[in-house]
All heavy atoms as a GROMACS GRO file, in nm:
protein
  634
    1MET      N    1   2.362  -0.875   2.876
    1MET     CA    2   2.327  -0.974   2.775
    1MET      C    3   2.232  -0.919   2.672
    1MET      O    4   2.250  -0.940   2.552
    1MET     CB    5   2.266  -1.094   2.844
    1MET     CG    6   2.235  -1.206   2.752
    1MET     SD    7   2.390  -1.273   2.682
    1MET     CE    8   2.340  -1.402   2.583
    2PHE      N    9   2.130  -0.849   2.730
    2PHE     CA   10   2.033  -0.781   2.639
    2PHE      C   11   2.100  -0.681   2.541
    2PHE      O   12   2.071  -0.674   2.418
    2PHE     CB   13   1.919  -0.716   2.707
    2PHE     CG   14   1.808  -0.660   2.631
    2PHE    CD1   15   1.730  -0.750   2.560
    2PHE    CD2   16   1.789  -0.531   2.621
    2PHE    CE1   17   1.617  -0.704   2.482
    2PHE    CE2   18   1.690  -0.479   2.541
    2PHE     CZ   19   1.606  -0.569   2.480
    3ARG      N   20   2.199  -0.604   2.591
    3ARG     CA   21   2.268  -0.501   2.517
    3ARG      C   22   2.349  -0.566   2.406
    3ARG      O   23   2.364  -0.518   2.300
    3ARG     CB   24   2.355  -0.414   2.617
    3ARG     CG   25   2.428  -0.308   2.548
    3ARG     CD   26   2.330  -0.192   2.511
    3ARG     NE   27   2.382  -0.108   2.424
    3ARG     CZ   28   2.320  -0.025   2.340
    3ARG    NH1   29   2.186  -0.025   2.349
    3ARG    NH2   30   2.376   0.052   2.262
    4LEU      N   31   2.417  -0.682   2.440
    4LEU     CA   32   2.500  -0.762   2.343
    4LEU      C   33   2.410  -0.797   2.221
    4LEU      O   34   2.448  -0.781   2.105
    4LEU     CB   35   2.567  -0.874   2.403
    4LEU     CG   36   2.632  -0.979   2.323
    4LEU    CD1   37   2.760  -0.901   2.259
    4LEU    CD2   38   2.669  -1.106   2.382
    5ILE      N   39   2.294  -0.849   2.252
    5ILE     CA   40   2.199  -0.893   2.152
    5ILE      C   41   2.160  -0.777   2.062
    5ILE      O   42   2.158  -0.787   1.933
    5ILE     CB   43   2.086  -0.968   2.202
    5ILE    CG1   44   2.129  -1.091   2.271
    5ILE    CG2   45   1.970  -0.992   2.099
    5ILE    CD1   46   2.014  -1.170   2.349
    6LYS      N   47   2.127  -0.656   2.124
    6LYS     CA   48   2.086  -0.544   2.049
    6LYS      C   49   2.191  -0.489   1.961
    6LYS      O   50   2.182  -0.455   1.837
    6LYS     CB   51   2.041  -0.428   2.144
    6LYS     CG   52   1.906  -0.448   2.189
    6LYS     CD   53   1.864  -0.337   2.289
    6LYS     CE   54   1.819  -0.215   2.210
    6LYS     NZ   55   1.756  -0.104   2.276
    7ASP      N   56   2.325  -0.500   2.012
    7ASP     CA   57   2.439  -0.459   1.932
    7ASP      C   58   2.463  -0.549   1.808
    7ASP      O   59   2.502  -0.501   1.708
    7ASP     CB   60   2.564  -0.459   2.022
    7ASP     CG   61   2.564  -0.327   2.116
    7ASP    OD1   62   2.477  -0.246   2.093
    7ASP    OD2   63   2.643  -0.328   2.212
    8LEU      N   64   2.452  -0.679   1.836
    8LEU     CA   65   2.463  -0.774   1.728
    8LEU      C   66   2.361  -0.754   1.614
    8LEU      O   67   2.393  -0.758   1.491
    8LEU     CB   68   2.455  -0.920   1.777
    8LEU     CG   69   2.578  -0.961   1.855
    8LEU    CD1   70   2.546  -1.100   1.918
    8LEU    CD2   71   2.697  -0.964   1.782
    9ILE      N   72   2.236  -0.722   1.648
    9ILE     CA   73   2.132  -0.704   1.560
    9ILE      C   74   2.159  -0.569   1.479
    9ILE      O   75   2.148  -0.572   1.357
    9ILE     CB   76   1.999  -0.687   1.620
    9ILE    CG1   77   1.953  -0.827   1.674
    9ILE    CG2   78   1.888  -0.638   1.524
    9ILE    CD1   79   1.837  -0.830   1.764
   10PHE      N   80   2.207  -0.468   1.553
   10PHE     CA   81   2.238  -0.342   1.476
   10PHE      C   82   2.353  -0.372   1.387
   10PHE      O   83   2.355  -0.311   1.262
   10PHE     CB   84   2.268  -0.230   1.582
   10PHE     CG   85   2.300  -0.104   1.520
   10PHE    CD1   86   2.200  -0.019   1.471
   10PHE    CD2   87   2.430  -0.066   1.497
   10PHE    CE1   88   2.233   0.099   1.414
   10PHE    CE2   89   2.464   0.060   1.429
   10PHE     CZ   90   2.359   0.133   1.389
   11ALA      N   91   2.457  -0.437   1.432
   11ALA     CA   92   2.568  -0.464   1.339
   11ALA      C   93   2.532  -0.535   1.222
   11ALA      O   94   2.573  -0.506   1.096
   11ALA     CB   95   2.676  -0.548   1.417
   12TRP      N   96   2.438  -0.633   1.232
   12TRP     CA   97   2.383  -0.714   1.107
   12TRP      C   98   2.310  -0.618   1.018
   12TRP      O   99   2.325  -0.632   0.895
   12TRP     CB  100   2.303  -0.830   1.168
   12TRP     CG  101   2.242  -0.910   1.049
   12TRP    CD1  102   2.300  -0.998   0.979
   12TRP    CD2  103   2.112  -0.908   1.010
   12TRP    NE1  104   2.222  -1.057   0.888
   12TRP    CE2  105   2.091  -1.010   0.913
   12TRP    CE3  106   1.991  -0.841   1.060
   12TRP    CZ2  107   1.974  -1.030   0.841
   12TRP    CZ3  108   1.867  -0.869   0.996
   12TRP    CH2  109   1.866  -0.956   0.887
   13GLN      N  110   2.227  -0.536   1.072
   13GLN     CA  111   2.144  -0.451   1.000
   13GLN      C  112   2.236  -0.344   0.919
   13GLN      O  113   2.216  -0.306   0.802
   13GLN     CB  114   2.040  -0.376   1.076
   13GLN     CG  115   1.934  -0.451   1.124
   13GLN     CD  116   1.837  -0.385   1.220
   13GLN    OE1  117   1.879  -0.287   1.282
   13GLN    NE2  118   1.714  -0.430   1.242
   14TYR      N  119   2.336  -0.293   0.989
   14TYR     CA  120   2.427  -0.197   0.929
   14TYR      C  121   2.503  -0.260   0.809
   14TYR      O  122   2.516  -0.207   0.710
   14TYR     CB  123   2.533  -0.150   1.044
   14TYR     CG  124   2.628  -0.060   0.985
   14TYR    CD1  125   2.602   0.073   0.960
   14TYR    CD2  126   2.758  -0.103   0.964
   14TYR    CE1  127   2.706   0.160   0.905
   14TYR    CE2  128   2.858  -0.014   0.906
   14TYR     CZ  129   2.832   0.116   0.884
   14TYR     OH  130   2.925   0.192   0.835
   15LYS      N  131   2.555  -0.380   0.830
   15LYS     CA  132   2.625  -0.454   0.731
   15LYS      C  133   2.544  -0.478   0.602
   15LYS      O  134   2.584  -0.459   0.495
   15LYS     CB  135   2.675  -0.589   0.779
   15LYS     CG  136   2.774  -0.658   0.707
   15LYS     CD  137   2.818  -0.784   0.782
   15LYS     CE  138   2.887  -0.882   0.697
   15LYS     NZ  139   2.920  -1.009   0.771
   16ARG      N  140   2.406  -0.512   0.630
   16ARG     CA  141   2.313  -0.533   0.520
   16ARG      C  142   2.292  -0.401   0.435
   16ARG      O  143   2.285  -0.394   0.318
   16ARG     CB  144   2.187  -0.580   0.574
   16ARG     CG  145   2.149  -0.722   0.510
   16ARG     CD  146   2.022  -0.769   0.575
   16ARG     NE  147   1.903  -0.714   0.518
   16ARG     CZ  148   1.796  -0.703   0.576
   16ARG    NH1  149   1.778  -0.749   0.695
   16ARG    NH2  150   1.690  -0.643   0.518
   17ALA      N  151   2.274  -0.286   0.518
   17ALA     CA  152   2.246  -0.160   0.466
   17ALA      C  153   2.371  -0.115   0.382
   17ALA      O  154   2.347  -0.051   0.265
   17ALA     CB  155   2.214  -0.061   0.567
   18VAL      N  156   2.490  -0.136   0.425
   18VAL     CA  157   2.601  -0.090   0.347
   18VAL      C  158   2.621  -0.171   0.223
   18VAL      O  159   2.643  -0.115   0.117
   18VAL     CB  160   2.735  -0.106   0.442
   18VAL    CG1  161   2.860  -0.090   0.352
   18VAL    CG2  162   2.737  -0.011   0.553
   19LYS      N  163   2.590  -0.299   0.225
   19LYS     CA  164   2.594  -0.384   0.112
   19LYS      C  165   2.495  -0.332   0.000
   19LYS      O  166   2.528  -0.319  -0.109
   19LYS     CB  167   2.560  -0.528   0.143
   19LYS     CG  168   2.672  -0.614   0.178
   19LYS     CD  169   2.632  -0.758   0.190
   19LYS     CE  170   2.737  -0.850   0.224
   19LYS     NZ  171   2.688  -0.987   0.243
   20LYS      N  172   2.376  -0.297   0.054
   20LYS     CA  173   2.264  -0.250  -0.037
   20LYS      C  174   2.317  -0.117  -0.099
   20LYS      O  175   2.292  -0.092  -0.225
   20LYS     CB  176   2.139  -0.236   0.038
   20LYS     CG  177   2.030  -0.189  -0.040
   20LYS     CD  178   1.889  -0.179   0.043
   20LYS     CE  179   1.781  -0.129  -0.041
   20LYS     NZ  180   1.658  -0.122   0.036
   21ALA      N  181   2.370  -0.026  -0.019
   21ALA     CA  182   2.416   0.109  -0.066
   21ALA      C  183   2.519   0.090  -0.176
   21ALA      O  184   2.512   0.153  -0.279
   21ALA     CB  185   2.458   0.195   0.048
   22VAL      N  186   2.616   0.006  -0.150
   22VAL     CA  187   2.726  -0.020  -0.250
   22VAL      C  188   2.671  -0.069  -0.376
   22VAL      O  189   2.704  -0.031  -0.487
   22VAL     CB  190   2.830  -0.104  -0.188
   22VAL    CG1  191   2.939  -0.142  -0.288
   22VAL    CG2  192   2.905  -0.035  -0.078
   23LYS      N  193   2.576  -0.172  -0.368
   23LYS     CA  194   2.516  -0.228  -0.488
   23LYS      C  195   2.444  -0.133  -0.569
   23LYS      O  196   2.460  -0.133  -0.683
   23LYS     CB  197   2.428  -0.352  -0.434
   23LYS     CG  198   2.357  -0.420  -0.552
   23LYS     CD  199   2.262  -0.523  -0.492
   23LYS     CE  200   2.190  -0.587  -0.606
   23LYS     NZ  201   2.083  -0.682  -0.547
   24LEU      N  202   2.364  -0.055  -0.492
   24LEU     CA  203   2.277   0.054  -0.569
   24LEU      C  204   2.369   0.161  -0.636
   24LEU      O  205   2.338   0.213  -0.743
   24LEU     CB  206   2.178   0.117  -0.478
   24LEU     CG  207   2.068   0.024  -0.433
   24LEU    CD1  208   1.978   0.085  -0.321
   24LEU    CD2  209   1.971  -0.012  -0.556
   25SER      N  210   2.472   0.196  -0.557
   25SER     CA  211   2.569   0.292  -0.615
   25SER      C  212   2.635   0.247  -0.745
   25SER      O  213   2.648   0.324  -0.832
   25SER     CB  214   2.674   0.324  -0.509
   25SER     OG  215   2.765   0.424  -0.558
   26LYS      N  216   2.676   0.117  -0.743
   26LYS     CA  217   2.737   0.070  -0.868
   26LYS      C  218   2.637   0.062  -0.981
   26LYS      O  219   2.673   0.086  -1.098
   26LYS     CB  220   2.798  -0.071  -0.836
   26LYS     CG  221   2.923  -0.064  -0.759
   26LYS     CD  222   2.986  -0.200  -0.730
   26LYS     CE  223   3.115  -0.190  -0.653
   26LYS     NZ  224   3.159  -0.327  -0.614
   27LEU      N  225   2.509   0.024  -0.952
   27LEU     CA  226   2.406  -0.003  -1.045
   27LEU      C  227   2.367   0.139  -1.104
   27LEU      O  228   2.350   0.139  -1.232
   27LEU     CB  229   2.289  -0.065  -0.986
   27LEU     CG  230   2.171  -0.101  -1.069
   27LEU    CD1  231   2.214  -0.199  -1.178
   27LEU    CD2  232   2.062  -0.158  -0.989
   28HIS      N  233   2.344   0.236  -1.021
   28HIS     CA  234   2.297   0.362  -1.071
   28HIS      C  235   2.398   0.474  -1.095
   28HIS      O  236   2.370   0.575  -1.150
   28HIS     CB  237   2.192   0.412  -0.972
   28HIS     CG  238   2.065   0.320  -0.967
   28HIS    ND1  239   1.984   0.306  -1.067
   28HIS    CD2  240   2.021   0.241  -0.866
   28HIS    CE1  241   1.885   0.227  -1.031
   28HIS    NE2  242   1.912   0.179  -0.908
   29GLY      N  243   2.516   0.457  -1.040
   29GLY     CA  244   2.625   0.558  -1.053
   29GLY      C  245   2.600   0.677  -0.967
   29GLY      O  246   2.636   0.794  -1.012
   30MET      N  247   2.522   0.666  -0.864
   30MET     CA  248   2.498   0.783  -0.780
   30MET      C  249   2.554   0.749  -0.632
   30MET      O  250   2.593   0.648  -0.603
   30MET     CB  251   2.353   0.802  -0.760
   30MET     CG  252   2.280   0.838  -0.899
   30MET     SD  253   2.100   0.876  -0.883
   30MET     CE  254   2.042   0.795  -0.745
   31LYS      N  255   2.559   0.863  -0.557
   31LYS     CA  256   2.597   0.860  -0.426
   31LYS      C  257   2.482   0.816  -0.341
   31LYS      O  258   2.375   0.871  -0.356
   31LYS     CB  259   2.646   0.991  -0.374
   31LYS     CG  260   2.780   1.000  -0.309
   31LYS     CD  261   2.820   1.133  -0.269
   31LYS     CE  262   2.968   1.137  -0.243
   31LYS     NZ  263   3.008   1.263  -0.186
   32PHE      N  264   2.504   0.720  -0.246
   32PHE     CA  265   2.400   0.678  -0.151
   32PHE      C  266   2.451   0.693  -0.010
   32PHE      O  267   2.569   0.678   0.021
   32PHE     CB  268   2.365   0.532  -0.182
   32PHE     CG  269   2.274   0.516  -0.285
   32PHE    CD1  270   2.317   0.506  -0.419
   32PHE    CD2  271   2.139   0.496  -0.266
   32PHE    CE1  272   2.237   0.488  -0.528
   32PHE    CE2  273   2.049   0.480  -0.370
   32PHE     CZ  274   2.097   0.477  -0.506
   33TYR      N  275   2.356   0.720   0.084
   33TYR     CA  276   2.393   0.746   0.222
   33TYR      C  277   2.319   0.636   0.301
   33TYR      O  278   2.207   0.590   0.269
   33TYR     CB  279   2.335   0.882   0.273
   33TYR     CG  280   2.394   1.008   0.219
   33TYR    CD1  281   2.309   1.119   0.192
   33TYR    CD2  282   2.528   1.014   0.163
   33TYR    CE1  283   2.359   1.227   0.130
   33TYR    CE2  284   2.574   1.121   0.109
   33TYR     CZ  285   2.486   1.237   0.092
   33TYR     OH  286   2.543   1.344   0.033
   34VAL      N  287   2.390   0.585   0.407
   34VAL     CA  288   2.318   0.500   0.514
   34VAL      C  289   2.294   0.590   0.630
   34VAL      O  290   2.397   0.637   0.687
   34VAL     CB  291   2.405   0.379   0.542
   34VAL    CG1  292   2.328   0.303   0.650
   34VAL    CG2  293   2.430   0.290   0.421
   35ILE      N  294   2.176   0.626   0.662
   35ILE     CA  295   2.148   0.704   0.776
   35ILE      C  296   2.054   0.640   0.873
   35ILE      O  297   1.977   0.555   0.831
   35ILE     CB  298   2.086   0.843   0.724
   35ILE    CG1  299   1.957   0.829   0.645
   35ILE    CG2  300   2.184   0.932   0.644
   35ILE    CD1  301   1.887   0.953   0.603
   36TYR      N  302   2.065   0.694   1.000
   36TYR     CA  303   1.972   0.634   1.103
   36TYR      C  304   1.860   0.735   1.105
   36TYR      O  305   1.868   0.852   1.140
   36TYR     CB  306   2.048   0.639   1.236
   36TYR     CG  307   1.975   0.564   1.342
   36TYR    CD1  308   1.970   0.423   1.337
   36TYR    CD2  309   1.910   0.627   1.455
   36TYR    CE1  310   1.902   0.350   1.439
   36TYR    CE2  311   1.843   0.568   1.549
   36TYR     CZ  312   1.836   0.421   1.537
   36TYR     OH  313   1.767   0.360   1.643
   37LEU      N  314   1.741   0.687   1.070
   37LEU     CA  315   1.624   0.770   1.061
   37LEU      C  316   1.502   0.698   1.112
   37LEU      O  317   1.470   0.573   1.080
   37LEU     CB  318   1.608   0.810   0.916
   37LEU     CG  319   1.499   0.913   0.879
   37LEU    CD1  320   1.547   1.053   0.935
   37LEU    CD2  321   1.486   0.931   0.731
   38ASN      N  322   1.424   0.761   1.208
   38ASN     CA  323   1.300   0.703   1.251
   38ASN      C  324   1.322   0.568   1.323
   38ASN      O  325   1.243   0.475   1.292
   38ASN     CB  326   1.190   0.696   1.150
   38ASN     CG  327   1.150   0.834   1.099
   38ASN    OD1  328   1.157   0.923   1.176
   38ASN    ND2  329   1.107   0.830   0.978
   39GLY      N  330   1.430   0.545   1.395
   39GLY     CA  331   1.459   0.421   1.461
   39GLY      C  332   1.506   0.314   1.377
   39GLY      O  333   1.514   0.196   1.421
   40GLY      N  334   1.552   0.340   1.256
   40GLY     CA  335   1.611   0.227   1.165
   40GLY      C  336   1.709   0.282   1.069
   40GLY      O  337   1.720   0.410   1.056
   41LEU      N  338   1.784   0.203   1.008
   41LEU     CA  339   1.878   0.233   0.903
   41LEU      C  340   1.806   0.244   0.769
   41LEU      O  341   1.731   0.154   0.730
   41LEU     CB  342   1.991   0.136   0.900
   41LEU     CG  343   2.077   0.130   1.021
   41LEU    CD1  344   2.172   0.016   1.010
   41LEU    CD2  345   2.146   0.253   1.044
   42LYS      N  346   1.833   0.354   0.712
   42LYS     CA  347   1.778   0.372   0.566
   42LYS      C  348   1.888   0.405   0.469
   42LYS      O  349   1.994   0.461   0.496
   42LYS     CB  350   1.686   0.505   0.572
   42LYS     CG  351   1.586   0.498   0.680
   42LYS     CD  352   1.469   0.412   0.639
   42LYS     CE  353   1.364   0.425   0.740
   42LYS     NZ  354   1.305   0.306   0.797
   43VAL      N  355   1.873   0.352   0.349
   43VAL     CA  356   1.962   0.369   0.239
   43VAL      C  357   1.884   0.467   0.152
   43VAL      O  358   1.783   0.446   0.087
   43VAL     CB  359   1.995   0.247   0.159
   43VAL    CG1  360   2.082   0.269   0.039
   43VAL    CG2  361   2.052   0.140   0.251
   44VAL      N  362   1.956   0.592   0.137
   44VAL     CA  363   1.897   0.705   0.067
   44VAL      C  364   1.989   0.766  -0.034
   44VAL      O  365   2.107   0.781  -0.014
   44VAL     CB  366   1.850   0.819   0.162
   44VAL    CG1  367   1.774   0.920   0.096
   44VAL    CG2  368   1.777   0.751   0.283
   45PRO      N  369   1.946   0.787  -0.158
   45PRO     CA  370   2.028   0.846  -0.266
   45PRO      C  371   2.044   1.003  -0.222
   45PRO      O  372   1.959   1.073  -0.178
   45PRO     CB  373   1.959   0.827  -0.398
   45PRO     CG  374   1.817   0.816  -0.353
   45PRO     CD  375   1.805   0.757  -0.218
   46LYS      N  376   2.162   1.054  -0.270
   46LYS     CA  377   2.196   1.199  -0.244
   46LYS      C  378   2.095   1.288  -0.319
   46LYS      O  379   2.046   1.391  -0.266
   46LYS     CB  380   2.326   1.232  -0.288
   46LYS     CG  381   2.369   1.370  -0.256
   46LYS     CD  382   2.515   1.396  -0.298
   46LYS     CE  383   2.550   1.534  -0.269
   46LYS     NZ  384   2.686   1.571  -0.299
   47LYS      N  385   2.044   1.244  -0.428
   47LYS     CA  386   1.953   1.323  -0.516
   47LYS      C  387   1.819   1.339  -0.431
   47LYS      O  388   1.764   1.445  -0.435
   47LYS     CB  389   1.930   1.250  -0.644
   47LYS     CG  390   1.835   1.329  -0.735
   47LYS     CD  391   1.845   1.254  -0.873
   47LYS     CE  392   1.778   1.328  -0.987
   47LYS     NZ  393   1.761   1.270  -1.109
   48ALA      N  394   1.770   1.246  -0.375
   48ALA     CA  395   1.647   1.247  -0.288
   48ALA      C  396   1.664   1.338  -0.166
   48ALA      O  397   1.581   1.414  -0.132
   48ALA     CB  398   1.606   1.105  -0.248
   49VAL      N  399   1.788   1.328  -0.108
   49VAL     CA  400   1.815   1.415   0.008
   49VAL      C  401   1.812   1.568  -0.043
   49VAL      O  402   1.760   1.653   0.033
   49VAL     CB  403   1.952   1.384   0.075
   49VAL    CG1  404   1.993   1.484   0.174
   49VAL    CG2  405   1.938   1.243   0.142
   50LYS      N  406   1.876   1.586  -0.160
   50LYS     CA  407   1.874   1.725  -0.213
   50LYS      C  408   1.733   1.779  -0.229
   50LYS      O  409   1.704   1.896  -0.197
   50LYS     CB  410   1.945   1.734  -0.342
   50LYS     CG  411   2.098   1.735  -0.338
   50LYS     CD  412   2.152   1.757  -0.474
   50LYS     CE  413   2.299   1.758  -0.471
   50LYS     NZ  414   2.350   1.788  -0.618
   51GLU      N  415   1.644   1.702  -0.285
   51GLU     CA  416   1.518   1.741  -0.306
   51GLU      C  417   1.436   1.763  -0.178
   51GLU      O  418   1.359   1.860  -0.164
   51GLU     CB  419   1.437   1.638  -0.392
   51GLU     CG  420   1.480   1.623  -0.536
   51GLU     CD  421   1.426   1.499  -0.606
   51GLU    OE1  422   1.333   1.431  -0.551
   51GLU    OE2  423   1.459   1.475  -0.717
   52LEU      N  424   1.462   1.679  -0.081
   52LEU     CA  425   1.385   1.705   0.048
   52LEU      C  426   1.432   1.824   0.122
   52LEU      O  427   1.361   1.908   0.183
   52LEU     CB  428   1.422   1.578   0.147
   52LEU     CG  429   1.339   1.448   0.096
   52LEU    CD1  430   1.386   1.340   0.190
   52LEU    CD2  431   1.196   1.472   0.100
   53VAL      N  432   1.564   1.855   0.114
   53VAL     CA  433   1.627   1.982   0.168
   53VAL      C  434   1.564   2.108   0.095
   53VAL      O  435   1.530   2.200   0.161
   53VAL     CB  436   1.773   1.980   0.165
   53VAL    CG1  437   1.832   2.122   0.196
   53VAL    CG2  438   1.829   1.883   0.259
   54ALA      N  439   1.554   2.089  -0.038
   54ALA     CA  440   1.498   2.208  -0.116
   54ALA      C  441   1.353   2.224  -0.082
   54ALA      O  442   1.303   2.333  -0.082
   54ALA     CB  443   1.503   2.177  -0.265
   55ARG      N  444   1.276   2.122  -0.047
   55ARG     CA  445   1.130   2.135  -0.011
   55ARG      C  446   1.110   2.161   0.135
   55ARG      O  447   0.995   2.164   0.185
   55ARG     CB  448   1.063   2.006  -0.041
   55ARG     CG  449   1.039   1.980  -0.188
   55ARG     CD  450   0.948   1.860  -0.209
   55ARG     NE  451   0.967   1.800  -0.330
   55ARG     CZ  452   0.943   1.673  -0.355
   55ARG    NH1  453   0.880   1.594  -0.270
   55ARG    NH2  454   0.964   1.620  -0.474
   56ARG      N  455   1.223   2.195   0.213
   56ARG     CA  456   1.217   2.220   0.347
   56ARG      C  457   1.158   2.107   0.436
   56ARG      O  458   1.078   2.128   0.539
   56ARG     CB  459   1.142   2.345   0.370
   56ARG     CG  460   1.191   2.475   0.298
   56ARG     CD  461   1.272   2.556   0.380
   56ARG     NE  462   1.308   2.674   0.304
   56ARG     CZ  463   1.422   2.735   0.330
   56ARG    NH1  464   1.501   2.701   0.431
   56ARG    NH2  465   1.448   2.844   0.265
   57ARG      N  466   1.184   1.984   0.410
   57ARG     CA  467   1.140   1.875   0.492
   57ARG      C  468   1.214   1.853   0.616
   57ARG      O  469   1.185   1.787   0.707
   57ARG     CB  470   1.147   1.740   0.412
   57ARG     CG  471   1.052   1.740   0.283
   57ARG     CD  472   0.906   1.734   0.330
   57ARG     NE  473   0.877   1.607   0.380
   57ARG     CZ  474   0.761   1.568   0.432
   57ARG    NH1  475   0.679   1.665   0.449
   57ARG    NH2  476   0.753   1.452   0.481
   58PHE      N  477   1.336   1.914   0.620
   58PHE     CA  478   1.418   1.917   0.743
   58PHE      C  479   1.409   2.052   0.806
   58PHE      O  480   1.355   2.137   0.759
   58PHE     CB  481   1.567   1.887   0.703
   58PHE     CG  482   1.589   1.749   0.648
   58PHE    CD1  483   1.599   1.728   0.503
   58PHE    CD2  484   1.591   1.636   0.728
   58PHE    CE1  485   1.621   1.600   0.458
   58PHE    CE2  486   1.610   1.510   0.676
   58PHE     CZ  487   1.624   1.493   0.537
   59ARG      N  488   1.474   2.068   0.929
   59ARG     CA  489   1.467   2.187   0.999
   59ARG      C  490   1.534   2.296   0.919
   59ARG      O  491   1.615   2.271   0.833
   59ARG     CB  492   1.559   2.174   1.122
   59ARG     CG  493   1.474   2.147   1.251
   59ARG     CD  494   1.571   2.134   1.366
   59ARG     NE  495   1.670   2.042   1.323
   59ARG     CZ  496   1.802   2.033   1.383
   59ARG    NH1  497   1.837   2.124   1.475
   59ARG    NH2  498   1.880   1.947   1.349
   60LYS      N  499   1.491   2.423   0.954
   60LYS     CA  500   1.558   2.538   0.864
   60LYS      C  501   1.700   2.542   0.895
   60LYS      O  502   1.743   2.535   1.012
   60LYS     CB  503   1.484   2.654   0.919
   60LYS     CG  504   1.526   2.785   0.840
   60LYS     CD  505   1.445   2.911   0.893
   60LYS     CE  506   1.480   3.032   0.807
   60LYS     NZ  507   1.418   3.147   0.850
   61GLY      N  508   1.778   2.554   0.798
   61GLY     CA  509   1.918   2.559   0.794
   61GLY      C  510   1.995   2.436   0.779
   61GLY      O  511   2.116   2.442   0.772
   62VAL      N  512   1.926   2.332   0.776
   62VAL     CA  513   1.993   2.197   0.744
   62VAL      C  514   2.026   2.186   0.598
   62VAL      O  515   1.951   2.216   0.510
   62VAL     CB  516   1.908   2.079   0.790
   62VAL    CG1  517   1.962   1.946   0.749
   62VAL    CG2  518   1.882   2.082   0.930
   63THR      N  519   2.154   2.151   0.570
   63THR     CA  520   2.205   2.141   0.432
   63THR      C  521   2.231   1.991   0.402
   63THR      O  522   2.241   1.907   0.495
   63THR     CB  523   2.323   2.224   0.408
   63THR    OG1  524   2.432   2.176   0.490
   63THR    CG2  525   2.301   2.359   0.438
   64VAL      N  526   2.263   1.957   0.279
   64VAL     CA  527   2.302   1.829   0.232
   64VAL      C  528   2.431   1.791   0.297
   64VAL      O  529   2.455   1.678   0.342
   64VAL     CB  530   2.305   1.823   0.084
   64VAL    CG1  531   2.356   1.683   0.036
   64VAL    CG2  532   2.174   1.851   0.027
   65GLN      N  533   2.524   1.884   0.317
   65GLN     CA  534   2.649   1.860   0.383
   65GLN      C  535   2.633   1.819   0.531
   65GLN      O  536   2.712   1.731   0.575
   65GLN     CB  537   2.742   1.985   0.378
   65GLN     CG  538   2.792   2.021   0.229
   65GLN     CD  539   2.694   2.089   0.152
   65GLN    OE1  540   2.592   2.153   0.199
   65GLN    NE2  541   2.708   2.084   0.010
   66ASP      N  542   2.531   1.889   0.594
   66ASP     CA  543   2.513   1.840   0.735
   66ASP      C  544   2.467   1.691   0.744
   66ASP      O  545   2.508   1.626   0.832
   66ASP     CB  546   2.402   1.926   0.804
   66ASP     CG  547   2.450   2.069   0.802
   66ASP    OD1  548   2.571   2.104   0.813
   66ASP    OD2  549   2.359   2.158   0.804
   67ILE      N  550   2.375   1.649   0.647
   67ILE     CA  551   2.330   1.518   0.648
   67ILE      C  552   2.446   1.426   0.608
   67ILE      O  553   2.451   1.318   0.666
   67ILE     CB  554   2.210   1.509   0.546
   67ILE    CG1  555   2.096   1.593   0.599
   67ILE    CG2  556   2.164   1.364   0.534
   67ILE    CD1  557   1.970   1.612   0.512
   68GLU      N  558   2.524   1.464   0.515
   68GLU     CA  559   2.637   1.375   0.481
   68GLU      C  560   2.737   1.357   0.593
   68GLU      O  561   2.788   1.243   0.610
   68GLU     CB  562   2.713   1.432   0.365
   68GLU     CG  563   2.816   1.341   0.301
   68GLU     CD  564   2.868   1.392   0.161
   68GLU    OE1  565   2.814   1.485   0.104
   68GLU    OE2  566   2.973   1.334   0.123
   69LYS      N  567   2.761   1.464   0.678
   69LYS     CA  568   2.842   1.443   0.796
   69LYS      C  569   2.790   1.351   0.900
   69LYS      O  570   2.870   1.280   0.962
   69LYS     CB  571   2.866   1.585   0.859
   69LYS     CG  572   2.956   1.682   0.792
   69LYS     CD  573   2.968   1.804   0.879
   69LYS     CE  574   3.015   1.915   0.788
   69LYS     NZ  575   3.005   2.047   0.858
   70ARG      N  576   2.658   1.343   0.907
   70ARG     CA  577   2.597   1.264   1.016
   70ARG      C  578   2.562   1.122   0.961
   70ARG      O  579   2.523   1.033   1.032
   70ARG     CB  580   2.461   1.325   1.058
   70ARG     CG  581   2.480   1.467   1.118
   70ARG     CD  582   2.405   1.499   1.237
   70ARG     NE  583   2.369   1.379   1.318
   70ARG     CZ  584   2.276   1.381   1.407
   70ARG    NH1  585   2.201   1.485   1.422
   70ARG    NH2  586   2.250   1.272   1.478
   71ALA      N  587   2.585   1.100   0.827
   71ALA     CA  588   2.559   0.959   0.770
   71ALA      C  589   2.652   0.869   0.828
   71ALA      O  590   2.757   0.896   0.844
   71ALA     CB  591   2.564   0.973   0.617
   72LEU      N  592   2.608   0.744   0.850
   72LEU     CA  593   2.690   0.642   0.897
   72LEU      C  594   2.788   0.587   0.795
   72LEU      O  595   2.895   0.545   0.820
   72LEU     CB  596   2.599   0.524   0.950
   72LEU     CG  597   2.505   0.568   1.071
   72LEU    CD1  598   2.418   0.445   1.102
   72LEU    CD2  599   2.584   0.610   1.186
   73PHE      N  600   2.740   0.596   0.661
   73PHE     CA  601   2.809   0.542   0.548
   73PHE      C  602   2.781   0.618   0.433
   73PHE      O  603   2.663   0.647   0.409
   73PHE     CB  604   2.793   0.392   0.536
   73PHE     CG  605   2.873   0.332   0.423
   73PHE    CD1  606   3.006   0.299   0.442
   73PHE    CD2  607   2.823   0.305   0.296
   73PHE    CE1  608   3.078   0.234   0.348
   73PHE    CE2  609   2.890   0.246   0.199
   73PHE     CZ  610   3.033   0.219   0.213
   74VAL      N  611   2.881   0.655   0.346
   74VAL     CA  612   2.861   0.731   0.232
   74VAL      C  613   2.941   0.654   0.113
   74VAL      O  614   3.059   0.630   0.133
   74VAL     CB  615   2.913   0.870   0.238
   74VAL    CG1  616   2.895   0.946   0.109
   74VAL    CG2  617   2.850   0.936   0.351
   75THR      N  618   2.873   0.622   0.010
   75THR     CA  619   2.936   0.568  -0.110
   75THR      C  620   3.000   0.667  -0.192
   75THR      O  621   2.965   0.792  -0.178
   75THR     CB  622   2.829   0.482  -0.192
   75THR    OG1  623   2.738   0.579  -0.251
   75THR    CG2  624   2.759   0.371  -0.120
   76HIS      N  625   3.084   0.626  -0.285
   76HIS     CA  626   3.156   0.722  -0.370
   76HIS      C  627   3.136   0.696  -0.515
   76HIS      O  628   3.092   0.598  -0.556
   76HIS     CB  629   3.303   0.719  -0.345
   76HIS     CG  630   3.338   0.761  -0.213
   76HIS    ND1  631   3.332   0.893  -0.166
   76HIS    CD2  632   3.379   0.693  -0.098
   76HIS    CE1  633   3.378   0.907  -0.049
   76HIS    NE2  634   3.402   0.789  -0.004
   0.00000   0.00000   0.00000
């Protein structure tokens, strides 16, 4: 029962994050990712991810393509 509740909450949060990503993508004309980070779903623009990779905020060798592969949702 507890697992079902957790799954429902995650599904609700995921649906909300996807809506937000699509809305921001249409508004700004950029690609957005929905990624699972620090125990929660985050909506992040590709431009910010590029800057963080360039500043070495991720492990050595991690590329934008790696993050895009692991993203739960990617806007176009």
